[in-house]
Structures are given as C-alpha cells and as structure tokens.
Phi, psi and omega in degrees: 000331186287322182296314176298322181294319178296319179296319178297319180295326180286321185281334185300309179297324180297321180288331183283331185299309178298322180296320179295315179298318180296320178298321178294321178297319179297317179297316179295320179298318179296318180296316179296319180297313182296320178294320180295320179296321177296320178293322178297316179299331180269000179081013180267070186289330179298331177269326186289314186297313177297325179294320177295321178297319178293322177298319178293325178294321181284323183214086184299127178216149180295320181297325179292323176300318178296319180294320179297316179298316180296320181297313181293326177296317178293329180280356180088001179271076192286331177293316178295317180298317180299318179297319181287327174297320177295318177299320180298312182297321178291324179294317180294326181297337180270356181281157173301154185303319182294319179288322181297328180297330179291343181261010187303313182295316181292327177296320177296316179298317181299317180293319178297316180296321178297315179297327181281322187278323188305317179292343183266352186287122176286161178231151181229129176248123180262131184232131175280149174295158184298333183278355184252153177245148179286344180293123178078002180280140176246122185238130179229138175240112183055039177088351180265128181292132176245144179273168179298338180294340181278350181288140177077007180242134178286106182258143177295147182210148179289146174297155177117189182283148180215164177227124175246130180242130178240130177229123178241156181304133177087000181226153177288157178300140178248125181262140180229109179258138181202172177227148182224148184250170179301138177073003185271145175245126184227140173248124182248110175275117188281133174271160180264152177283173179293148178301139180284126179078008180285152179274151180291137180289346183266002180291134181289133179290156179232165178096193184299333183268006183294142177246153182294138176285150177295153181301147179288151179303326183292322179295312181296315181295325180295318180292321179293323177297317177299323178297317180295320182293312181297316180296317179297317178296321179297317178298319180298318180292324176298319178297317178299316179299320180293318182294312181292328175296320177296320179293323178296319177297325179296327179290339182297324180294326178292318179297318180297326183279330189247008178232144175237098185072240179261002181258126181228150171281187184299315181296318180294319180296320178296321180294322178297312181298316180295320180297320178298315181297312180296322179296319178297314179300318181297317181296313180297318180299315179298318183295310180293322179298316179298321179295319180295317179297318180296317179296318178298320179296318180297314180297320183293312186280346177258000179294135180294142179279144177280140179255127180273121181255119181256133178271129180266145180271103180260198182299338182272006182292140179278347182283148180247147174263140182249136178229153176123193182271129182254000000 
C-alpha cells in the first residue's frame, strides 16, 4: 500500500502544475479579451488588436479569432482581417454541431466581410535585381522574415506604409519604404545595399597616377568676390573723376569772366583755386578707377572654374526603382 501511496503523492504535484498554469493562461486571456473589446469600442484598434492576438495565444478560441478579424478590419488592415476571418470559419467548421450552431450569426458576418474585403486587398510582388541571387539573401517585410519562395509572387498586404529590407552577402542591408492603397497591385524591384568595406568613389587617388583635385568652391568664390569688389570700387572712382572733372570745367567760365590775364578779382581767384583742386581729384579718380577696373577684370577672368561632380547611382545605390501599377 505504501508504494502506490508514495507514487500518488509524487505524481499529484506534477499533475497539478500544468492545470494551474493553464488556468492562469485562461484568466489572463479573459482579461486581455475584455480590455481589447473596451479598446475596440473606444476606437483604440492599435491597442485592441495585439491584445486579442495575445489572448488567442494564451487560450485559443474560435470567438477570439472572429474578434481579431473584426478588429483588424476596423483598423484598415484588410489583408490581415481576411486571413483571420478565414481562420475563424475553418475553426468553427471543426466544432461539434451544437457548438457550431451558436456561431451561425457570426459565420454569416464573416462570409459577408470576406466577400467585401477580398477585392480590395492590395498585392505586392518583390523582385530581385538581375545581378543578385536569392542564395543567402535575407528578406524582411515590416520586420517579418520572408523566404526566397515569396519572391516573384503577388502576396496580399495591408494598405498603408511598409518597409522591406534586403540583405545579400557582401552588401549592407538596403531599405525600401513605400505605401500601397486598397485594390492596388505593385511590383517592387529591390535595390542592393552598398558593398561592405568598399572604398568611397570620391576618395582622391595618391601616388604617380594622382590627378589634381578641382579647386575648392571657397577658393573660386573668394577670387570672384575680390574681382567684384575691385571692379566696383574702380567704377565708383571713375564716376568721381568724371563728376569732379565736370565741376572743374564749370569753374573755367568763372575764371574767364573774373580774370584778365594773370590778374583776377576775389571771385576769379577762388574759381582758379577750386578748379585746380577739382582737376587734381578728377585726375586721381580716373587713374585709381582705371586701376581698380583692370584689377577686377584680372581677378574675374583668372578665377578657377568650379567643377560639378555628379554621383551616379550604380548597383550599390540604396534607392529602389518601382515598377507596376500605382
């Protein structure tokens, strides 16, 4: 009698542990389900849908599948909703007839929703560039790993923004961001990332084959600025020379009226002195102005030209080309 009793005593705790854990999962699943339904009623689908998925993971039920499908449909994730409506209908089909009868109304709703959603589900076809091989390639769509078998096939996808990442051996991951709308069919030709450990194409070569680098923009711009300043100052001085020369000529008429030979009255003497001063200013202005204009011309025409360097998008470009119907 002792051996069976001892065996029973040993097995009893072992048998209770899974039941206790399962009971805790059911309680947690119920709490998550009730909170998710409240969030759905409040329009908080971003919080409700993951909570329903976690509730289904802890305690799988057909009714929860229907709730997950409805939540995603309300959130606009129609591809996900369609998949869960299908899962729900298959799950209910395996239930006993009496239990299945309780789902009659929801089964009708699920079929109606499927008929409405399926024509609106967008599809995305991912295509590798001709230079890439699927061997060793890692492909992710919104963080979910996809196998090479998904390439070249139009797969259903929820409307909205998405991120596809492609990583091939020897190259950095290439990200491709895009958005797709309801009913849209899109083909995405994936670009490759930059070579890992590759040198920049813009690095200046060194050694006997090195070529001179083009002048820096600051050097070229500085000389051109000096040309504009010198030329502008020269033009201004030429204008001053012209103006003062005109004034000096104007004083000549006063000298002719108020002077007789070398003898002048007060007005004539003042006009003579003013004319000399204006004439000197005019001469200096013309001389300096001409020098400034000449210096500006030399700086302008000898300034090094800027070379425009255009980067070409080669196989290592991170940008992707999109083809298909938009």
